[in-house]
Backbone as numpy.savetxt, mean C-alpha at the origin, in Angstrom:
# Nx Ny Nz CAx CAy CAz Cx Cy Cz
-3.96 30.64 0.54 -4.20 29.46 1.35 -2.95 28.59 1.40
-2.55 28.18 2.62 -1.36 27.36 2.79 -1.65 25.92 2.37
-0.78 25.36 1.58 -0.97 23.98 1.14 -0.51 23.01 2.22
-1.27 21.90 2.38 -0.88 20.86 3.32 0.36 20.13 2.79
1.31 19.89 3.67 2.53 19.18 3.30 2.32 17.69 3.58
2.40 16.88 2.53 2.15 15.43 2.64 3.46 14.69 2.37
3.77 13.76 3.26 4.96 12.93 3.09 4.50 11.49 2.87
4.94 10.91 1.76 4.52 9.56 1.38 5.48 8.52 1.95
4.90 7.50 2.62 5.66 6.35 3.11 5.22 5.13 2.32
6.16 4.47 1.65 5.78 3.35 0.80 6.94 2.36 0.68
6.69 1.25 -0.01 7.69 0.19 -0.10 8.14 -0.09 -1.53
7.76 0.73 -2.48 8.17 0.50 -3.86 7.17 -0.33 -4.62
7.40 -0.47 -5.93 6.48 -1.21 -6.78 5.44 -0.33 -7.42
4.50 -0.96 -8.13 3.53 -0.20 -8.90 2.60 0.63 -8.03
2.21 0.12 -6.86 1.32 0.88 -5.98 2.02 2.10 -5.41
3.34 2.02 -5.23 4.10 3.19 -4.78 4.10 4.27 -5.85
4.33 3.87 -7.10 4.30 4.84 -8.20 2.94 5.50 -8.32
1.87 4.70 -8.25 0.52 5.25 -8.34 0.25 6.21 -7.19
0.76 5.89 -6.00 0.55 6.76 -4.84 1.19 8.12 -5.05
2.41 8.12 -5.55 3.08 9.40 -5.78 2.42 10.17 -6.92
1.96 9.46 -7.95 1.23 10.13 -9.03 -0.04 10.80 -8.49
-0.74 10.12 -7.59 -1.97 10.68 -7.02 -1.68 11.96 -6.25
-0.58 11.97 -5.52 -0.22 13.18 -4.76 0.18 14.31 -5.71
0.90 13.98 -6.75 1.30 15.00 -7.72 0.11 15.62 -8.42
-1.00 14.88 -8.51 -2.20 15.39 -9.18 -3.01 16.33 -8.29
-2.71 16.36 -7.00 -3.45 17.22 -6.08 -2.84 18.62 -6.05
-3.62 19.61 -6.44 -3.10 20.98 -6.50 -3.03 21.64 -5.13
-3.82 21.12 -4.16 -3.89 21.80 -2.86 -2.99 21.16 -1.81
-1.97 20.39 -2.23 -0.99 19.87 -1.30 0.42 20.12 -1.84
1.38 20.01 -0.95 2.80 20.07 -1.32 3.43 18.76 -0.84
4.21 18.12 -1.69 4.83 16.85 -1.32 6.13 17.14 -0.56
6.14 16.74 0.72 7.27 17.07 1.59 8.43 16.11 1.40
8.15 14.87 0.97 9.22 13.91 0.81 8.67 12.51 0.58
9.60 11.59 0.36 9.27 10.18 0.14 10.12 9.33 1.07
9.45 8.58 1.96 10.16 7.61 2.80 9.96 6.25 2.15
11.06 5.63 1.73 11.00 4.36 1.02 11.55 3.24 1.90
10.68 2.30 2.25 11.10 1.17 3.07 12.00 0.23 2.26
13.10 -0.18 2.87 14.01 -1.14 2.23 13.79 -2.56 2.77
12.81 -2.71 3.65 12.53 -4.03 4.23 11.60 -4.81 3.31
11.87 -6.10 3.15 10.96 -6.96 2.40 10.09 -7.75 3.37
10.69 -8.70 4.09 9.90 -9.46 5.07 10.45 -9.37 6.48
11.74 -9.58 6.64 12.35 -9.58 7.96 13.22 -8.35 8.14
13.40 -7.88 9.40 14.15 -6.64 9.63 15.56 -6.65 9.07
16.27 -7.78 9.18 17.66 -7.84 8.76 17.87 -8.68 7.51
16.80 -9.01 6.83 16.91 -9.84 5.64 17.24 -9.02 4.41
17.51 -9.73 3.31 17.68 -9.06 2.02 16.67 -9.65 1.05
16.65 -9.11 -0.16 15.61 -9.54 -1.10 15.65 -11.04 -1.35
16.84 -11.59 -1.58 16.95 -13.00 -1.94 16.52 -13.89 -0.77
17.06 -13.62 0.42 16.73 -14.46 1.58 15.25 -14.35 1.94
14.69 -13.14 1.85 13.28 -12.98 2.19 12.38 -13.60 1.13
12.78 -13.54 -0.14 12.00 -14.20 -1.20 11.98 -15.70 -0.99
13.12 -16.25 -0.57 13.18 -17.69 -0.30 12.27 -18.04 0.87
12.26 -17.20 1.92 11.40 -17.46 3.08 9.92 -17.42 2.69
9.55 -16.45 1.85 8.15 -16.36 1.43 7.77 -17.58 0.60
8.66 -18.01 -0.30 8.40 -19.20 -1.11 8.27 -20.43 -0.24
9.09 -20.53 0.81 9.02 -21.66 1.72 7.73 -21.64 2.53
7.28 -20.44 2.90 6.08 -20.31 3.72 4.80 -20.49 2.91
4.76 -19.88 1.73 3.51 -19.80 0.99 3.55 -20.45 -0.39
4.73 -20.87 -0.84 4.83 -21.50 -2.15 5.40 -20.56 -3.20
5.96 -21.13 -4.26 6.59 -20.35 -5.31 5.58 -19.50 -6.07
4.37 -20.03 -6.30 3.36 -19.26 -7.01 2.98 -17.99 -6.27
2.85 -18.08 -4.96 2.50 -16.90 -4.17 3.65 -15.90 -4.16
4.90 -16.40 -4.06 6.06 -15.51 -4.08 6.14 -14.77 -5.42
5.81 -15.46 -6.52 5.81 -14.82 -7.83 4.74 -13.74 -7.91
3.58 -14.02 -7.35 2.49 -13.04 -7.31 2.92 -11.78 -6.56
3.60 -11.93 -5.42 4.07 -10.77 -4.68 5.10 -9.98 -5.49
5.98 -10.71 -6.19 7.03 -10.04 -6.97 6.46 -9.30 -8.17
5.30 -9.72 -8.66 4.71 -9.13 -9.86 4.57 -7.61 -9.73
4.03 -7.16 -8.62 3.79 -5.73 -8.47 4.93 -4.97 -7.84
6.01 -5.65 -7.48 7.13 -4.98 -6.82 8.40 -5.13 -7.66
9.14 -6.21 -7.45 10.43 -6.38 -8.11 10.30 -6.44 -9.63
9.33 -7.20 -10.11 9.17 -7.35 -11.56 8.76 -6.01 -12.18
7.81 -5.30 -11.54 7.42 -3.98 -12.06 8.61 -3.02 -12.06
9.36 -2.99 -10.95 10.48 -2.06 -10.86 11.59 -2.39 -11.85
11.58 -3.62 -12.40 12.60 -4.03 -13.37 12.22 -3.70 -14.81
10.95 -3.34 -15.03 10.50 -3.02 -16.39 11.13 -1.70 -16.84
11.74 -1.70 -17.98 12.35 -0.48 -18.54 11.96 -0.42 -20.01
10.67 -0.24 -20.27 10.16 -0.26 -21.63 9.39 1.02 -21.91
9.34 1.45 -23.17 8.58 2.65 -23.53 7.11 2.51 -23.12
6.58 3.55 -22.53 5.17 3.56 -22.16 4.86 2.97 -20.81
5.87 2.44 -20.12 5.67 1.85 -18.80 5.89 2.92 -17.73
5.09 2.85 -16.66 5.22 3.82 -15.58 6.63 3.77 -14.98
7.14 4.90 -14.51 8.46 4.90 -13.87 8.39 4.28 -12.48
9.53 3.93 -11.92 9.57 3.52 -10.52 9.26 4.74 -9.64
8.94 4.49 -8.39 8.61 5.61 -7.51 9.83 6.50 -7.28
11.02 5.90 -7.22 12.22 6.73 -7.05 12.51 7.53 -8.32
12.27 6.92 -9.48 12.46 7.66 -10.72 11.51 8.84 -10.82
10.25 8.62 -10.42 9.27 9.70 -10.45 9.62 10.79 -9.44
10.07 10.39 -8.25 10.47 11.37 -7.23 11.65 12.20 -7.71
12.61 11.55 -8.35 13.77 12.29 -8.85 13.38 13.27 -9.95
12.42 12.88 -10.79 11.94 13.79 -11.83 11.40 15.08 -11.24
10.75 14.97 -10.09 10.10 16.13 -9.46 10.91 16.68 -8.28
12.15 16.22 -8.15 13.07 16.70 -7.12 12.47 16.58 -5.72
11.85 15.44 -5.47 11.28 15.15 -4.16 12.34 14.45 -3.32
12.65 14.93 -2.12 13.67 14.28 -1.30 13.26 12.87 -0.88
14.22 11.95 -0.88 13.98 10.54 -0.58 14.84 10.10 0.59
14.22 9.32 1.50 14.96 8.69 2.59 14.69 7.20 2.52
15.74 6.39 2.44 15.60 4.93 2.37 16.04 4.31 3.68
15.19 3.44 4.23 15.53 2.79 5.48 14.59 1.62 5.73
15.07 0.65 6.50 14.23 -0.44 6.94 13.67 -0.22 8.32
13.89 0.98 8.89 13.41 1.30 10.23 12.98 2.76 10.28
11.69 2.98 10.21 11.17 4.36 10.22 11.24 4.98 11.61
11.49 4.16 12.62 11.53 4.66 14.00 12.95 4.90 14.51
13.94 4.77 13.65 15.31 5.05 14.06 15.49 6.55 14.28
16.44 6.96 15.13 16.66 8.40 15.35 16.93 9.16 14.05
17.71 8.59 13.14 17.99 9.27 11.88 16.73 9.47 11.05
15.89 8.42 11.00 14.65 8.53 10.23 13.71 9.55 10.86
13.59 9.53 12.17 12.70 10.47 12.85 13.17 11.91 12.67
14.49 12.11 12.70 15.03 13.45 12.48 14.71 13.93 11.07
14.89 13.03 10.09 14.60 13.40 8.69 13.12 13.74 8.53
12.25 12.91 9.08 10.81 13.16 8.98 10.44 14.49 9.61
10.96 14.75 10.80 10.63 16.00 11.50 11.14 17.21 10.74
12.32 17.08 10.12 12.89 18.20 9.35 12.01 18.55 8.14
11.27 17.57 7.61 10.39 17.83 6.47 9.10 18.53 6.89
8.84 18.57 8.20 7.67 19.28 8.74 6.36 18.91 8.03
6.04 17.61 7.97 4.81 17.21 7.25 3.55 17.51 8.05
2.51 17.87 7.36 1.19 17.95 7.99 0.53 16.58 8.03
0.76 15.80 6.97 0.15 14.47 6.86 1.21 13.47 6.43
1.28 12.33 7.13 2.03 11.17 6.66 1.03 10.24 5.99
1.25 9.92 4.72 0.40 8.96 4.02 1.17 7.66 3.86
0.67 6.61 4.50 1.23 5.27 4.35 0.42 4.54 3.29
1.08 4.16 2.21 0.40 3.49 1.11 1.31 2.39 0.57
0.86 1.15 0.69 1.69 -0.01 0.34 2.99 0.06 1.13
2.82 0.17 2.45 3.95 0.37 3.37 3.98 -0.78 4.36
5.18 -1.22 4.74 5.31 -2.43 5.55 6.00 -2.23 6.88
6.08 -1.00 7.37 6.73 -0.73 8.65 5.73 -0.18 9.66
5.88 -0.61 10.91 5.02 -0.12 11.99 5.62 1.15 12.58
4.79 2.15 12.81 5.24 3.43 13.35 5.10 3.44 14.87
6.13 3.91 15.55 6.10 4.03 17.00 5.25 5.26 17.38
4.84 5.36 18.65 4.09 6.56 19.08 4.84 7.86 18.78
6.17 7.86 18.94 6.94 9.08 18.67 6.88 9.43 17.19
6.97 8.43 16.32 6.90 8.69 14.88 5.50 9.12 14.48
4.48 8.49 15.06 3.09 8.87 14.75 2.81 10.32 15.14
3.54 10.85 16.11 3.30 12.21 16.58 4.02 13.27 15.74
4.83 12.85 14.78 5.60 13.82 13.99 4.73 14.71 13.11
3.77 14.17 12.34 2.98 15.06 11.46 2.13 16.03 12.26
1.92 17.22 11.70 1.16 18.25 12.40 -0.33 17.92 12.48
-0.85 17.16 11.49 -2.28 16.87 11.46 -2.60 15.39 11.68
-2.03 14.50 10.88 -2.42 13.10 10.98 -1.45 12.20 10.25
-1.36 10.96 10.73 -0.70 9.88 10.00 -1.80 8.94 9.56
-1.95 8.73 8.25 -3.06 7.93 7.73 -2.51 6.81 6.84
-3.31 5.74 6.73 -2.89 4.56 5.98 -3.99 4.12 5.03
-3.58 3.63 3.86 -4.50 2.99 2.93 -4.41 1.49 3.11
-5.55 0.84 3.32 -5.59 -0.61 3.51 -6.63 -1.20 2.56
-6.25 -2.14 1.68 -7.19 -2.65 0.68 -8.18 -3.68 1.24
-8.98 -3.23 2.20 -10.04 -4.04 2.79 -10.98 -3.13 3.55
-12.17 -3.64 3.85 -13.14 -2.88 4.63 -12.89 -3.14 6.11
-11.98 -2.36 6.68 -11.72 -2.47 8.12 -13.00 -2.19 8.90
-13.17 -2.81 10.07 -12.15 -3.52 10.85 -11.95 -4.98 10.46
-12.65 -5.50 9.46 -12.41 -6.86 8.98 -11.17 -6.89 8.07
-10.61 -8.06 7.92 -9.50 -8.32 7.01 -8.27 -7.45 7.29
-7.89 -7.39 8.55 -6.58 -6.85 8.88 -5.53 -7.86 8.41
-4.35 -7.36 8.04 -3.29 -8.30 7.67 -2.48 -7.87 6.48
-1.54 -8.76 6.09 -0.54 -8.40 5.09 -1.07 -8.46 3.66
-2.10 -9.26 3.40 -2.61 -9.41 2.03 -4.12 -9.65 2.06
-4.90 -8.64 2.43 -6.35 -8.85 2.58 -7.06 -9.24 1.29
-6.54 -8.80 0.15 -7.21 -9.13 -1.12 -7.14 -10.63 -1.37
-6.01 -11.24 -1.07 -5.89 -12.69 -1.19 -6.95 -13.38 -0.34
-7.12 -12.91 0.90 -8.07 -13.56 1.81 -9.52 -13.29 1.41
-9.78 -12.16 0.76 -11.11 -11.93 0.20 -11.47 -13.06 -0.76
-10.52 -13.39 -1.65 -10.79 -14.43 -2.64 -10.77 -15.82 -2.00
-9.94 -16.03 -1.01 -9.94 -17.31 -0.30 -11.31 -17.59 0.32
-11.94 -16.54 0.85 -13.24 -16.68 1.51 -14.42 -16.41 0.58
-14.15 -16.19 -0.72 -15.20 -15.98 -1.73 -16.16 -14.86 -1.33
-15.60 -13.75 -0.89 -16.43 -12.61 -0.50 -17.13 -12.01 -1.72
-18.38 -11.53 -1.57 -19.12 -10.98 -2.70 -18.67 -9.58 -3.11
-17.93 -8.88 -2.23 -17.43 -7.57 -2.59 -16.09 -7.32 -1.90
-15.28 -6.48 -2.53 -14.00 -6.08 -1.98 -14.11 -4.64 -1.50
-13.10 -4.18 -0.79 -13.18 -2.81 -0.30 -11.82 -2.24 0.05
-11.82 -0.96 0.36 -10.59 -0.26 0.73 -10.92 0.75 1.81
-9.98 0.96 2.72 -10.18 1.88 3.84 -9.02 2.87 3.95
-9.36 4.10 4.28 -8.40 5.11 4.69 -8.62 5.32 6.18
-7.57 5.14 6.98 -7.76 5.25 8.44 -6.56 5.92 9.08
-6.81 6.50 10.25 -5.71 7.04 11.03 -4.85 5.89 11.53
-3.57 6.10 11.58 -2.67 5.06 12.04 -2.58 5.07 13.56
-2.45 3.86 14.12 -2.27 3.69 15.55 -1.06 2.79 15.77
-0.81 2.43 17.03 0.37 1.63 17.34 0.31 0.25 16.71
-0.89 -0.33 16.59 -1.04 -1.64 15.97 -1.41 -1.49 14.50
-0.97 -2.45 13.69 -1.30 -2.42 12.27 -2.82 -2.46 12.06
-3.27 -1.67 11.07 -4.65 -1.72 10.57 -5.69 -1.40 11.64
-5.32 -0.54 12.58 -6.26 -0.04 13.58 -6.28 1.48 13.50
-7.16 2.09 14.23 -7.30 3.54 14.20 -8.60 3.96 13.56
-8.96 5.20 13.74 -10.24 5.73 13.25 -10.33 5.61 11.73
-11.46 5.07 11.27 -11.71 4.95 9.83 -12.19 6.30 9.30
-11.52 6.80 8.27 -11.81 8.12 7.71 -12.64 8.04 6.44
-12.44 7.00 5.65 -13.18 6.85 4.40 -13.08 5.41 3.93
-14.12 4.94 3.25 -14.13 3.58 2.71 -14.88 3.56 1.39
-14.59 2.53 0.61 -15.31 2.31 -0.64 -15.31 0.83 -0.97
-16.26 0.41 -1.80 -16.38 -1.01 -2.16 -16.23 -1.18 -3.66
-15.89 -2.42 -4.05 -15.70 -2.76 -5.45 -16.08 -4.21 -5.66
-16.86 -4.54 -6.69 -17.19 -5.95 -6.94 -16.01 -6.69 -7.55
-15.87 -7.98 -7.28 -14.80 -8.75 -7.91 -15.07 -8.97 -9.39
-14.02 -9.08 -10.16 -14.09 -9.32 -11.59 -13.49 -10.70 -11.86
-14.31 -11.66 -12.23 -13.84 -13.04 -12.38 -12.86 -13.20 -13.54
-12.74 -12.18 -14.39 -11.81 -12.27 -15.51 -10.43 -11.70 -15.18
-10.27 -11.19 -13.95 -9.02 -10.54 -13.57 -8.36 -11.27 -12.40
-7.05 -11.07 -12.27 -6.28 -11.75 -11.23 -6.39 -11.04 -9.89
-5.91 -11.73 -8.84 -5.85 -11.12 -7.52 -4.94 -9.89 -7.55
-3.82 -9.98 -8.26 -2.92 -8.83 -8.40 -3.65 -7.63 -8.98
-4.44 -7.84 -10.02 -5.18 -6.74 -10.65 -6.12 -6.08 -9.65
-6.83 -6.89 -8.88 -7.76 -6.34 -7.89 -7.02 -5.53 -6.82
-5.88 -6.03 -6.38 -5.11 -5.32 -5.37 -4.70 -3.94 -5.87
-4.22 -3.89 -7.11 -3.80 -2.61 -7.69 -4.98 -1.67 -7.88
-6.11 -2.20 -8.33 -7.31 -1.38 -8.50 -7.80 -0.81 -7.17
-7.70 -1.60 -6.10 -8.13 -1.11 -4.79 -7.22 0.02 -4.30
-5.94 -0.06 -4.60 -5.07 1.06 -4.23 -5.40 2.30 -5.06
-5.72 2.11 -6.33 -6.16 3.26 -7.14 -7.40 3.91 -6.50
-8.35 3.06 -6.09 -9.58 3.54 -5.47 -9.25 4.26 -4.16
-8.39 3.63 -3.35 -8.03 4.23 -2.07 -7.35 5.58 -2.23
-6.54 5.74 -3.25 -5.89 7.02 -3.49 -6.89 8.10 -3.88
-7.95 7.69 -4.58 -9.03 8.65 -4.85 -9.73 9.04 -3.56
-9.91 8.07 -2.65 -10.50 8.38 -1.35 -9.62 9.36 -0.57
-8.32 9.17 -0.64 -7.42 10.09 0.04 -7.57 11.50 -0.52
-7.63 11.60 -1.84 -7.83 12.91 -2.46 -9.12 13.55 -1.97
-10.20 12.75 -1.91 -11.49 13.26 -1.43 -11.42 13.66 0.04
-10.70 12.86 0.84 -10.57 13.19 2.26 -9.83 14.51 2.45
-8.76 14.71 1.68 -8.02 15.96 1.76 -8.92 17.14 1.39
-9.81 16.90 0.43 -10.71 17.96 -0.03 -12.01 18.01 0.77
-12.17 17.11 1.75 -13.31 17.17 2.66 -14.59 16.54 2.17
-14.53 15.58 1.22 -15.76 15.02 0.68 -15.81 13.49 0.75
-14.98 12.87 1.58 -14.95 11.41 1.65 -16.10 10.87 2.51
-16.46 9.61 2.28 -17.55 8.98 3.03 -17.13 7.59 3.50
-17.87 7.05 4.47 -17.61 5.72 5.00 -18.66 4.76 4.48
-18.21 3.62 3.95 -19.11 2.63 3.36 -19.53 1.61 4.41
-20.46 0.73 4.02 -20.82 -0.42 4.84 -19.57 -1.26 5.08
-19.34 -1.67 6.32 -18.09 -2.34 6.67 -18.07 -3.82 6.31
-19.07 -4.31 5.61 -19.02 -5.67 5.07 -18.99 -6.74 6.13
-18.14 -7.74 5.95 -18.07 -8.89 6.85 -17.48 -8.47 8.19
-18.32 -8.43 9.24 -17.85 -8.01 10.55 -17.50 -9.20 11.44
-17.56 -10.41 10.91 -17.24 -11.59 11.72 -15.74 -11.77 11.90
-14.93 -11.07 11.13 -13.48 -11.26 11.16 -12.75 -10.08 11.78
-13.44 -9.26 12.56 -12.87 -7.99 13.00 -11.68 -8.15 13.94
-11.58 -9.26 14.69 -10.47 -9.44 15.62 -9.35 -10.28 15.03
-9.43 -10.59 13.77 -8.47 -11.49 13.14 -7.44 -10.71 12.34
-6.18 -11.12 12.46 -5.10 -10.54 11.66 -4.48 -11.66 10.84
-4.57 -11.55 9.52 -4.10 -12.62 8.64 -2.66 -12.35 8.22
-1.79 -13.33 8.47 -0.40 -13.25 8.05 -0.23 -13.94 6.70
1.00 -14.29 6.36 1.26 -14.93 5.07 0.52 -16.26 4.99
-0.13 -16.53 3.87 -0.92 -17.76 3.75 -0.05 -19.00 3.64
-0.64 -20.14 3.98 0.02 -21.43 3.81 -0.22 -21.93 2.39
0.64 -22.82 1.88 0.44 -23.36 0.52 -0.94 -23.97 0.31
-1.49 -24.63 1.34 -2.81 -25.24 1.19 -3.88 -24.17 0.98
-3.70 -23.01 1.59 -4.65 -21.91 1.38 -4.49 -21.33 -0.02
-3.25 -21.22 -0.47 -3.01 -20.69 -1.83 -3.67 -21.59 -2.86
-3.54 -22.91 -2.67 -4.14 -23.86 -3.61 -5.66 -23.83 -3.56
-6.22 -23.35 -2.44 -7.68 -23.33 -2.29 -8.34 -22.14 -2.98
-7.55 -21.16 -3.38 -8.11 -19.98 -4.04 -8.46 -20.31 -5.48
-9.73 -20.25 -5.78 -10.21 -20.59 -7.13 -10.19 -19.35 -8.02
-9.01 -18.76 -8.12 -8.85 -17.51 -8.88 -7.37 -17.34 -9.17
-6.99 -16.90 -10.38 -5.56 -16.71 -10.66 -4.95 -15.62 -9.79
-3.77 -15.87 -9.25 -3.10 -14.88 -8.43 -2.55 -13.74 -9.27
-1.95 -14.05 -10.40 -1.36 -13.01 -11.23 -1.30 -13.44 -12.69
-1.38 -12.48 -13.54 -1.21 -12.68 -14.98 -0.32 -11.56 -15.50
0.61 -11.90 -16.39 1.48 -10.85 -16.92 0.68 -9.82 -17.69
-0.43 -10.24 -18.32 -1.26 -9.28 -19.07 -1.84 -8.22 -18.13
-2.18 -8.62 -16.89 -2.69 -7.64 -15.93 -1.60 -6.68 -15.49
-0.38 -7.21 -15.27 0.73 -6.33 -14.93 1.00 -5.36 -16.06
1.00 -5.85 -17.30 1.30 -4.99 -18.45 0.26 -3.88 -18.57
-1.01 -4.23 -18.37 -2.06 -3.20 -18.43 -1.88 -2.16 -17.34
-1.67 -2.64 -16.11 -1.53 -1.70 -14.99 -0.29 -0.84 -15.11
0.79 -1.44 -15.61 2.07 -0.72 -15.72 2.04 0.36 -16.79
1.07 0.29 -17.68 0.96 1.28 -18.75 -0.13 2.31 -18.50
-0.86 2.15 -17.38 -1.99 3.05 -17.09 -1.66 3.92 -15.88
-1.52 5.19 -16.11 -1.20 6.11 -15.03 -2.40 6.25 -14.09
-2.15 6.87 -12.93 -3.23 7.06 -11.96 -4.33 7.92 -12.56
């Protein structure tokens, strides 16, 4: 039986590492490559300038929360801590392409040369053009930590807590030209844990979503109740400081990062 070739598209951080670990655990696929986005917020920005923009838009506390699972995780170099996604890819000799534009001719040529059957977008921040979406032989799919079609946007878990939703969710869907649209392939729900931070819930939802991807590849995934359908036409961007202050839940705790960083997929 021919193994499906899966190419992972991600942006780094703990969810990127977990995504690659999940693929490595699947015996019936072959990992074709890793596309690593170098973009943080703006197309031509750098980490420092984009971090300043996020802090200006949403506040320092929110910027710290975003850094917890990305820059801070990638900076940890301690025994027992998960490797970065690039470190893990290098261990397994997985080819890596770094770019802030997945639709550039060079990126499209690299993707096509890898001949992927499936593009998996997981914790990824770049929009794919129709030409890029057509590269995989079977499908381009995305993990989104919300019950689509509700809670489209850059940080749905934050907005779940802002709106005091009774349950959280995750969706695996085919990618389309617009963010967070396309056929829903699998979904699952998870209750909130009042003892854990928003960061912890976001990471747990990606763990759940990666299990859904494994089930979808193996043909056993299911679609859950889509939850709050009143927000289906809404796309939430970066929150304002007043919204951040309105969330009656901690955004991040170092203890949650430490636990997640030491627990493999």
